[in-house]
C-alpha positions in Angstrom: -26.7 27.7 -12.2 -26.6 27.7 -8.4 -23.2 28.7 -7.0 -24.0 29.3 -3.3 -26.5 27.5 -1.0 -27.3 28.8 2.5 -29.5 26.6 4.6 -30.9 27.9 7.9 -33.2 26.7 10.7 -33.7 23.1 9.6 -34.6 21.8 13.0 -36.6 18.9 11.6 -33.9 17.7 9.3 -32.2 14.5 10.4 -30.3 13.5 7.2 -28.5 15.4 4.5 -27.1 12.3 2.8 -26.6 13.0 -0.9 -28.4 16.3 -0.5 -26.0 18.2 -2.9 -24.4 15.2 -4.6 -23.0 15.9 -8.1 -24.0 19.6 -8.0 -21.2 20.8 -10.2 -22.1 24.5 -10.3 -22.0 24.8 -6.5 -19.0 26.8 -5.2 -20.0 27.5 -1.5 -22.3 25.7 1.0 -23.3 27.2 4.4 -25.5 25.3 6.8 -26.8 26.9 10.0 -29.2 25.9 12.8 -29.7 22.3 11.7 -28.9 20.6 15.1 -30.6 17.2 14.5 -28.8 16.2 11.3 -26.9 13.0 11.9 -26.2 11.5 8.4 -23.7 13.5 6.3 -22.7 10.7 4.0 -22.2 11.8 0.4 -23.2 15.3 1.4 -21.3 17.1 -1.4 -19.8 14.1 -3.2 -18.8 14.8 -6.8 -19.2 18.5 -6.4 -16.2 19.1 -8.6 -16.1 22.9 -8.2 -17.1 23.3 -4.6 -14.5 25.4 -2.7 -16.0 26.0 0.8 -18.2 24.2 3.2 -19.2 25.9 6.5 -21.3 24.6 9.4 -22.2 26.8 12.3 -21.9 25.5 15.9 -25.6 24.5 16.0 -25.5 22.1 13.1 -25.1 18.3 13.2 -24.4 18.1 16.9 -24.4 14.3 16.8 -23.0 12.7 13.8 -23.3 9.0 12.9 -22.2 8.8 9.2 -19.4 10.6 7.3 -18.7 8.2 4.4 -17.8 9.9 1.1 -18.8 13.3 2.6 -16.4 15.3 0.5 -15.6 12.6 -2.2 -14.2 14.0 -5.4 -14.5 17.7 -4.3 -11.6 18.6 -6.5 -11.6 22.3 -5.7 -12.4 22.1 -2.0 -9.9 24.1 0.0 -11.8 25.3 3.0 -13.8 23.1 5.5 -15.0 25.3 8.2 -16.5 22.7 10.5 -15.4 22.1 14.1 -15.7 18.3 14.2 -14.1 18.3 17.7 -17.3 19.9 19.2 -19.6 17.2 17.7 -20.5 13.9 19.3 -19.1 11.3 16.8 -18.8 8.3 19.2 -21.1 6.2 16.9 -19.1 6.9 13.7 -17.2 3.8 12.7 -16.4 4.5 9.1 -14.9 7.4 7.3 -14.6 5.5 4.0 -13.9 7.8 1.1 -14.5 10.9 3.2 -11.8 13.1 1.6 -11.0 10.9 -1.4 -9.7 13.0 -4.4 -9.8 16.3 -2.5 -6.8 17.4 -4.5 -6.6 20.9 -3.0 -6.7 20.0 0.7 -3.3 20.6 2.4 -2.0 19.7 5.9 -3.3 23.1 7.1 -6.9 22.6 5.7 -7.4 18.9 6.3 -9.6 18.5 9.4 -8.3 16.5 12.3 -10.9 15.0 14.7 -11.5 12.1 17.1 -11.0 8.9 15.1 -10.5 6.5 18.0 -13.7 4.6 17.2 -13.1 4.3 13.5 -12.8 0.8 12.0 -13.0 1.5 8.3 -10.7 4.0 6.6 -10.9 2.6 3.0 -10.1 5.3 0.3 -10.3 8.0 2.9 -7.4 10.2 1.8 -6.8 8.6 -1.6 -5.7 11.1 -4.3 -5.2 14.0 -1.9 -2.4 15.2 -4.0 -1.6 18.4 -2.1 -0.9 16.6 1.2 2.8 16.9 1.9 2.5 15.5 5.4 -0.1 13.6 7.4 -1.5 14.4 10.8 -1.3 12.1 13.8 -4.8 10.7 13.7 -5.7 7.9 16.2 -6.1 4.9 13.9 -5.7 2.3 16.6 -9.1 0.7 16.0 -9.1 0.8 12.2 -9.0 -2.7 10.6 -9.2 -1.7 6.9 -7.0 0.8 5.1 -7.8 -0.2 1.5 -6.2 2.5 -0.8 -6.3 4.9 2.1 -3.4 7.0 0.9 -3.2 5.8 -2.7 -1.7 8.4 -5.0 -1.0 10.9 -2.3 1.9 12.0 -4.6 3.1 14.9 -2.5 3.6 13.0 0.8 7.3 13.0 1.5 7.1 11.2 4.9 4.6 9.4 7.0 4.2 9.4 10.8 4.5 6.4 13.0 0.8 5.7 13.8 -0.8 2.9 15.6 -1.8 0.3 13.0 -2.0 -2.6 15.4 -5.6 -3.4 14.5 -5.0 -3.2 10.7 -5.9 -6.3 8.7 -6.1 -4.9 5.2 -3.5 -2.6 3.6 -4.4 -3.4 0.0 -2.8 -0.6 -2.2 -2.7 1.6 1.0 0.4 3.7 -0.1 0.4 2.7 -3.7 1.9 5.4 -6.0 3.0 7.7 -3.1 5.8 8.5 -5.3 7.4 11.2 -3.2 7.8 9.1 0.0 11.5 9.0 0.9 11.1 6.9 4.1 8.6 4.8 5.9 8.2 4.1 9.6 8.3 0.7 11.3 4.6 0.3 11.6 2.8 -2.6 13.4 1.3 -5.3 11.1 0.3 -7.5 14.1 -3.3 -7.2 13.1 -2.9 -9.2 9.9 -4.2 -12.8 10.1 -3.7 -15.7 7.8 -7.2 -15.2 6.4 -6.4 -11.7 5.1 -5.1 -12.8 1.7 -4.9 -9.4 0.1 -3.5 -7.6 3.2 -0.3 -6.4 1.6 -1.1 -6.6 -2.1 0.7 -3.7 -3.9 0.8 -1.8 -0.6 3.9 0.2 -1.5 3.9 -0.3 -5.2 5.4 2.5 -7.3 6.8 4.4 -4.3 9.7 5.3 -6.5 11.6 7.5 -4.0 11.8 5.1 -1.1 15.5 4.2 -0.7 15.1 1.9 2.3 12.4 0.0 4.1 12.1 -1.1 7.8 11.8 -4.6 9.2 8.1 -5.5 9.6 6.3 -8.5 10.9 5.2 -10.8 8.0 4.6 -13.9 10.1 0.9 -14.1 9.4 1.0 -12.8 5.8 -0.2 -15.3 3.2 1.1 -13.6 0.1 3.2 -10.6 -1.0 1.7 -10.0 -4.4 3.6 -7.2 -6.1 3.9 -5.5 -2.7 7.0 -3.3 -3.6 6.6 -3.5 -7.3 8.2 -0.5 -9.0 10.0 0.9 -5.9 12.9 1.9 -8.1 14.8 3.8 -5.4 15.3 0.8 -3.1 18.9 -0.3 -3.0 18.5 -2.9 -0.3 15.8 -4.8 1.6 15.9 -6.5 5.0 14.9 -9.9 3.5 16.9 -12.0 6.0 14.8 -10.6 8.8 11.5 -11.7 7.3 9.4 -14.5 8.7 7.4 -15.9 5.7 6.4 -19.2 7.3 2.7 -18.8 6.4 3.3 -18.2 2.7 2.7 -21.5 1.0 1.1 -23.1 -2.0 -1.1 -25.3 0.2 -3.9 -22.8 -0.4 -5.9 -22.2 -3.6 -4.7 -18.6 -3.3 -1.1 -19.4 -4.0 0.4 -16.3 -5.7 3.0 -16.3 -2.9 5.9 -14.0 -3.9 4.6 -13.1 -7.4 6.1 -9.8 -8.5 7.0 -8.8 -5.0 10.1 -6.7 -5.9 9.6 -6.5 -9.7 11.0 -3.4 -11.3 12.9 -2.4 -8.2 15.6 -1.3 -10.6 18.1 -0.1 -7.9 18.0 -3.2 -5.7 21.5 -4.6 -5.6 21.1 -8.0 -3.8 18.7 -10.2 -2.0 19.2 -13.2 0.3 16.7 -15.5 2.1 19.2 -17.6 4.0 17.5 -18.9 7.2 14.2 -17.2 6.4 11.1 -19.4 7.3 9.1 -19.9 4.2 7.1 -22.7 2.5 7.4 -24.0 -1.1 5.9 -21.0 -2.8 5.4 -19.3 -6.2 8.2 -16.8 -7.1 7.0 -15.8 -10.6 8.4 -12.4 -11.7 9.5 -11.8 -8.1 12.7 -9.8 -9.2 11.9 -9.2 -12.9 13.6 -6.1 -14.3 15.7 -5.6 -11.2 18.5 -4.6 -13.6 21.0 -3.4 -11.0 20.9 -6.7 -9.0 24.3 -8.4 -9.0 23.9 -11.0 -6.4 21.0 -13.4 -5.4 21.8 -15.3 -2.2 20.2 -18.4 -0.8 16.6 -19.3 -1.8 14.5 -22.2 -0.4 12.5 -24.7 -2.4 10.0 -23.1 -4.8 6.8 -24.2 -6.5 7.0 -21.9 -9.5 9.9 -19.7 -10.6 8.5 -18.4 -14.0 10.5 -15.3 -15.1 11.8 -14.9 -11.5 14.9 -13.1 -12.5 14.0 -12.1 -16.1 15.8 -9.0 -17.4 18.1 -8.8 -14.4 20.9 -7.9 -16.7 23.6 -7.3 -14.0 23.0 -10.6 -12.2 26.3 -12.5 -12.1 26.4 -14.2 -8.7 23.7 -16.6 -7.5 24.7 -18.5 -4.4 22.0 -21.2 -4.0 18.5 -21.7 -5.5 16.7 -24.9 -4.7 14.5 -25.7 -7.7 14.0 -29.4 -7.0 10.3 -28.8 -6.2 9.7 -26.3 -9.0 7.0 -27.3 -11.5 7.4 -24.4 -13.8 10.6 -22.4 -14.2 10.6 -21.2 -17.8 12.3 -17.9 -18.4 13.6 -17.9 -14.9 16.9 -16.3 -16.0 15.8 -14.9 -19.3 17.9 -11.8 -19.9 19.8 -12.3 -16.6 23.5 -11.8 -16.6 23.4 -11.5 -20.4 21.5 -14.7 -21.0 19.1 -14.0 -23.8 17.5 -17.4 -24.0 15.1 -19.3 -21.8 16.4 -21.6 -19.0 18.7 -24.5 -19.4 17.1 -27.7 -18.0 19.8 -28.0 -15.4 18.8 -24.6 -14.0 15.1 -25.4 -14.0 15.4 -28.7 -12.1 18.7 -28.7 -10.2 20.3 -26.8 -7.3 23.7 -28.4 -7.9 26.8 -26.4 -7.3 28.9 -24.6 -10.0 26.3 -24.5 -12.8 26.7 -21.4 -14.9 24.8 -19.9 -17.8 24.9 -16.4 -19.2 27.5 -15.3 -16.6 25.5 -16.4 -13.6 27.2 -18.8 -11.2 25.3 -21.1 -8.8 27.2 -22.4 -5.8 26.8 -23.7 -2.3 25.3 -21.1 0.2 28.4 -21.0 2.4 28.7 -17.2 1.9 25.8 -14.7 1.7 25.7 -11.8 -0.8 28.3 -9.3 0.2 30.8 -12.0 1.0 33.2 -13.6 -1.5 31.8 -16.7 -3.1 33.1 -20.0 -1.9 
């Protein structure tokens, strides 16, 4: 079993990609006098027991690849590399670089020039000891897939420049200690980025509020805040959802968007630009919701409010275009059956079932019903 490797005077080496990959006996790696090494991708990936990596100042002077460099180094707690002294102007991806480095803390996570990075997929995923995150320059990054997924010790997140970001798929999923989130820019998302906000903040159970963001180019909000059980309110009336529509083959629309947000008390979409979309399971198991305000025409409302046991006030839901509304109110307001036909196909005033009342939208949630 080799526990320590010390490499010296490797002037002819240009790549160390995968050089020590999956060496599970390795505890310490020291590299000196290897100035021409440029490729460090997967250098020590899957070295589960590795604790320390050290480069001297004459190693890897120009770096062009860092992908998965420390991937799944579960025991890694010391990275003694001065990245700031290296030329990394050609590095555009740090994909998976620190993924599942569960011992790295805010003090031991390296900070370096990331201004040219465009891909940060999985980069800090599973860094469970990070309680805060440094102010990297992420202004050029377009893809953040699972970037901070399951960083379960993060309690806050800084306001960084995400203006180029197009893909935030599962980006902060299961960051279950986050208590707040900044008003980031989502201006980089385009209508072709279908998965841009899929489950992005899912299971962030300690979030109690959420800022107003730009959703004007978003095509779907598939389970985006699913399981955010600490949210008591959401700025729905400030949302522009005009590009969410069933006109595309990818028509999940609003499926499961706030499912299992068990502390959410009311929602209202009065005046919100939105197409005729799918609302399946959108608020399922929001068991503290008492009021649902105005909703536009919908394409599919299957199980939309299922298991919303406290729901007793629904102002206006237009189901005239709905093709499938079974179980829309199953278990809502004490209703234990499926949906009466009148609820499935009509938005007429004063229809009630299981304690829920449907009336004209002359008063939003928070105001007395008309």
